[in-house]
C-alpha positions in Angstrom: 121.6 75.9 116.6 119.0 74.1 115.4 116.3 77.2 115.7 118.9 79.0 113.1 119.3 76.2 110.5 115.2 76.1 111.4 115.4 79.3 110.1 117.8 79.2 107.7 115.8 76.0 105.9 113.1 78.5 105.5 115.5 81.0 103.9 116.1 78.9 101.7 112.7 78.0 100.6 111.8 81.5 100.0 114.8 81.9 98.2 114.0 79.4 95.9 109.8 80.3 95.3 111.8 83.4 94.6 114.0 82.5 91.9 111.5 79.8 90.2 108.5 82.3 90.1 111.3 84.1 89.0 111.8 82.0 85.9 108.2 81.7 85.5 107.5 85.1 84.5 110.5 85.6 82.7 109.6 83.6 80.4 105.8 83.8 80.4 105.7 87.9 80.5 108.4 88.3 77.6 106.4 85.8 75.3 103.9 88.3 75.2 105.7 90.9 75.2 107.2 90.0 71.7 103.4 88.6 70.6 102.2 91.7 71.4 104.3 94.6 71.7 106.8 92.9 69.0 104.6 91.2 67.1 102.6 94.8 66.6 105.2 96.0 65.2 106.1 93.5 62.7 105.3 93.5 58.8 102.3 92.2 58.3 101.7 92.8 62.2 101.6 89.5 64.1 104.7 88.1 62.9 106.3 86.9 66.7 103.8 84.0 67.8 100.1 83.7 68.1 98.4 82.1 70.9 99.6 79.1 71.2 102.9 80.2 71.1 102.1 82.2 74.6 100.8 79.1 76.0 103.8 76.8 75.4 106.2 79.6 77.0 104.4 80.1 80.0 104.4 75.4 80.3 107.8 76.0 79.4 108.3 78.1 82.1 106.5 76.9 84.7 108.5 74.2 84.0 112.1 75.3 84.1 111.2 77.6 87.2 109.6 74.2 88.9 113.7 72.6 88.3 114.5 75.7 89.6 113.0 75.7 92.9 111.7 71.9 93.6 115.0 70.5 95.6 113.9 73.3 98.2 110.5 74.4 98.1 108.6 72.3 96.9 108.4 74.1 93.5 104.5 76.0 94.4 105.5 79.1 92.2 102.0 79.6 92.8 99.3 81.7 96.3 96.6 78.8 95.3 99.0 76.5 95.4 100.2 77.0 98.3 97.2 77.6 100.5 95.6 74.2 98.8 98.2 72.0 100.0 98.3 74.0 103.4 94.4 72.8 103.2 95.0 69.1 101.9 98.6 68.1 102.4 99.7 69.5 105.6 101.7 71.9 104.1 102.2 74.3 107.3 100.6 76.9 107.9 103.1 79.3 109.4 104.5 79.8 106.1 102.0 80.6 103.9 102.1 84.0 103.7 106.1 84.3 103.4 105.5 81.6 100.1 102.9 83.6 98.3 105.5 86.9 99.3 108.7 85.7 97.7 106.6 84.5 95.4 105.1 87.7 94.3 108.3 89.3 94.9 110.0 86.6 92.2 107.0 87.9 89.6 107.5 91.2 90.1 111.1 91.7 89.4 110.8 89.4 86.6 107.9 91.5 85.1 110.4 94.8 86.4 113.2 92.8 83.7 110.9 92.3 81.2 109.2 96.2 81.0 113.3 97.2 80.6 114.4 94.6 78.3 111.8 95.7 75.9 111.1 99.7 76.5 111.2 100.5 72.9 108.8 97.9 71.6 106.3 98.6 73.9 106.7 102.5 73.1 106.2 102.2 69.8 103.9 99.7 70.3 102.1 102.2 72.4 102.9 105.5 73.2 101.1 105.7 76.0 101.2 102.5 78.1 97.8 101.3 78.3 95.3 99.0 77.9 96.8 97.4 74.7 99.5 96.7 76.2 98.6 96.1 79.5 97.9 91.8 79.2 101.9 91.6 78.6 101.3 92.3 82.5 98.5 90.7 84.0 95.0 89.5 82.9 92.1 91.2 81.5 88.3 89.8 81.0 88.4 88.8 77.5 92.2 89.7 77.2 91.3 93.1 77.2 88.7 92.1 73.5 85.4 94.7 74.2 83.8 92.8 71.2 83.5 89.9 74.5 81.4 90.4 77.1 82.2 88.7 79.6 81.5 90.5 82.9 84.0 90.9 86.5 82.4 88.0 87.3 82.4 86.0 84.0 86.6 86.2 85.0 86.1 85.0 87.9 83.3 81.9 87.5 86.2 81.0 84.8 89.8 81.4 87.0 87.6 79.5 89.4 87.3 76.4 87.5 90.6 76.8 86.1 92.7 76.9 88.7 90.4 74.0 90.2 91.9 71.9 87.3 95.3 73.0 87.9 95.2 71.5 91.6 92.9 68.8 91.0 95.9 67.4 87.8 98.9 68.7 90.4 98.0 66.6 93.0 97.1 63.7 90.7 100.9 64.3 89.0 102.8 64.3 93.1 100.6 62.4 94.6 103.6 59.3 95.2 100.8 57.1 96.6 98.7 57.4 92.8 101.3 57.1 89.7 103.6 59.5 89.2 105.5 60.3 86.6 108.9 58.5 86.5 112.2 59.6 86.2 111.9 63.1 87.3 109.4 64.3 84.5 106.4 65.4 87.2 107.7 69.5 86.1 107.5 68.9 82.8 103.9 67.1 83.3 102.9 70.0 85.0 104.4 72.7 82.4 101.5 70.5 79.9 98.9 70.8 82.1 99.3 74.5 82.0 100.0 74.6 78.3 97.0 73.1 78.3 95.0 75.6 80.4 95.7 77.8 78.2 94.9 76.5 74.5 91.2 75.6 76.5 90.9 78.3 79.3 92.8 81.2 78.0 90.0 82.9 75.9 87.5 84.6 78.9 90.1 85.8 81.5 93.6 85.2 80.0 93.9 81.8 82.7 96.1 83.7 85.5 95.1 80.5 87.9 97.8 82.2 90.4 97.8 85.6 91.9 101.6 85.6 92.4 101.1 85.6 88.3 99.1 88.6 88.1 99.2 90.8 90.9 103.5 90.6 90.9 104.0 91.8 87.0 100.5 93.8 87.4 101.9 95.8 90.3 105.5 95.9 88.1 103.7 98.0 84.8 101.5 100.3 87.3 105.2 101.7 88.7 106.6 101.8 84.9 103.6 103.8 83.3 100.5 101.9 83.5 98.6 104.0 85.2 95.3 101.5 84.9 96.5 99.1 85.3 94.1 98.3 88.5 91.4 98.4 85.9 89.6 96.3 83.6 88.6 98.2 80.1 85.6 99.0 80.8 87.3 101.0 83.8 86.1 98.6 86.9 88.4 97.7 89.3 90.5 94.3 88.3 92.5 92.8 90.0 91.2 91.5 92.8 89.4 88.8 90.8 92.8 86.8 89.6 93.1 87.2 93.0 90.8 85.7 94.9 89.8 83.5 92.0 92.7 81.7 92.0 92.9 80.8 95.2 89.0 80.4 96.2 89.7 77.6 92.3 93.0 75.5 94.2 91.1 74.7 97.2 87.6 73.7 95.4 90.3 71.8 93.2 92.4 70.2 95.7 89.1 69.3 97.4 87.8 67.2 94.6 90.8 64.9 94.1 90.5 63.9 97.7 86.8 63.7 97.4 86.7 61.1 93.9 90.6 59.8 94.3 92.8 60.5 97.4 90.2 59.3 99.7 90.0 55.6 97.7 94.0 55.0 97.1 96.6 52.8 99.1 98.0 53.9 102.7 101.8 53.4 103.0 101.3 51.6 105.7 103.5 48.5 106.5 102.9 45.1 103.6 101.3 42.7 105.6 103.5 39.6 107.6 104.7 37.5 104.8 104.9 39.5 102.4 108.5 40.9 102.5 110.4 40.5 105.1 110.8 41.8 108.4 113.9 44.8 108.6 116.0 42.1 111.1 116.1 39.0 108.9 116.7 40.9 105.9 
């Protein structure tokens, strides 16, 4: 019985990670499809949003996804978060791969829904499904802009830094020994973190900062007509950058939080005698 309950608990956690990540991508890829594909067809062009609306929708997608999944799984929604929590916060390593698969599957399904819903707009704006609208689903160096010569290694650097910032701040916001936000506001604050990263660190590589967020939609786009999904605008294999960079950056950011902040925080030990009544005295 205990083993069965344990298994059903893991199923619930994976279901929550799937659903939460799906919500994240529905809003994230959805807003990029609206701005890039739909906006290309307005008069004048660009009438359905801009970079700021993209950053806000991604952040709100994170907030809503976290609210969906937090009770059951902790709402990682990101393999970089899962790996960092396993390395520094005691999350079971045996759950890392299942969580990552559930997150990637949720992102994949959400991207298929976005692809289906925006079929007409994508076909009109980019009939041969090229790099022009590939960014709806996955990231590119310099967001596909050849006028900004960001190399794959430059994009890798960017993803390491951006994800390090993300994990350092997530640990700060969720650490009960620090000063976490009250009234169940942590998901909202985490969403604001993503908005801020998008507005400050979105130029060089599109701030994927999440392997599932990039690989799941990239796979969905490949299966639905984007034959060049694995490459960047220079023809280089690029799909590995938003996987490897965030995994390294997440570990770096979590390690920095532990080194600079976590190890100095008070521990959750009982108060000294005389400060609080003993249990049998209350």
